[in-house]
N, C-alpha and C positions, 0 to 999 in steps of 0.2 A: 292410265286406266281406260281411255277412251280411244285408244290408237286403232282398235278394230271397229270403231264406228264408221260404216259406209252409208251413203244415202245415192241411190241409184240416179244418175242425170241431173245432179243439184250440185253446184258448189258449195263447198263445207269449210269453214275455219274452227280449227279447235285449239284451245288453249287450256292447259290443266283440266277443270272440270265445267268449262264453257264451251259451248257450240254454237256458231252462228250458220245459218244456211241463207242462201241469196238466191234470187230468182228474177229474171228478167221477163216479162210478160209483155209479147207485142200486141199493138192495137187488135182489137175485137178478138183476142185470144182469152184462153181460161188459164187461171192460176193452178199449178200443181203443188202449192204450198201445203196443203192438207196432206197430200200423199207422202210428201217428205216429212212432215211431223209424224205422221203415223209409222213411218220407217223407224222413227227415232225412238218412238214410244215402244214399238215391239224390240227393238235392240235393247233398251233400258230393262223392260220385264224380262227379257232372257238373261240378262247380266245382273238381275236382282239390284238395280241402281233406280233411286226415286226420281221423278221430274217434279220441279216445282213450278206448276202454272202461274202462281202469284209473282214468280221471277222471269216469267216469259215475257217477251215483248214482240210486237209487228211493227215495223217501220215500212211505210208504203211512201216511195218518192215518185211523183206523178206529175210531169211538166205540161202535160196536154191540157186544151182548154176544157175539154169534156172529161171529167174526171171518171177513171174506172171505179166501178162498184165491186168488190169481192166478196165473196162468202166469208163470215167470219171463220177464223182457224180456233181449233179447239185442242186443247192439250190435257190429256185425261178427263175429258168430258167437260172442262171449264173453258169458257171463251176469252181470249187472250186479246 
């Protein structure tokens, strides 16, 4: 059902009805995660599929001493 879901410039893993988006953010760079999520939201709306923000998770892996601070990601208006 989600074979045609594409997110520009972002690695994406799909399995049945689950989708994972990955991003590597270099030092002093901004994250594009919200743009990727917005792309998935638009695709979902166009294909009449409902996203469940309560099931959405964000995982940040940061090995630097000075931790990055990213803006919160929202799915259908709800922060995850």
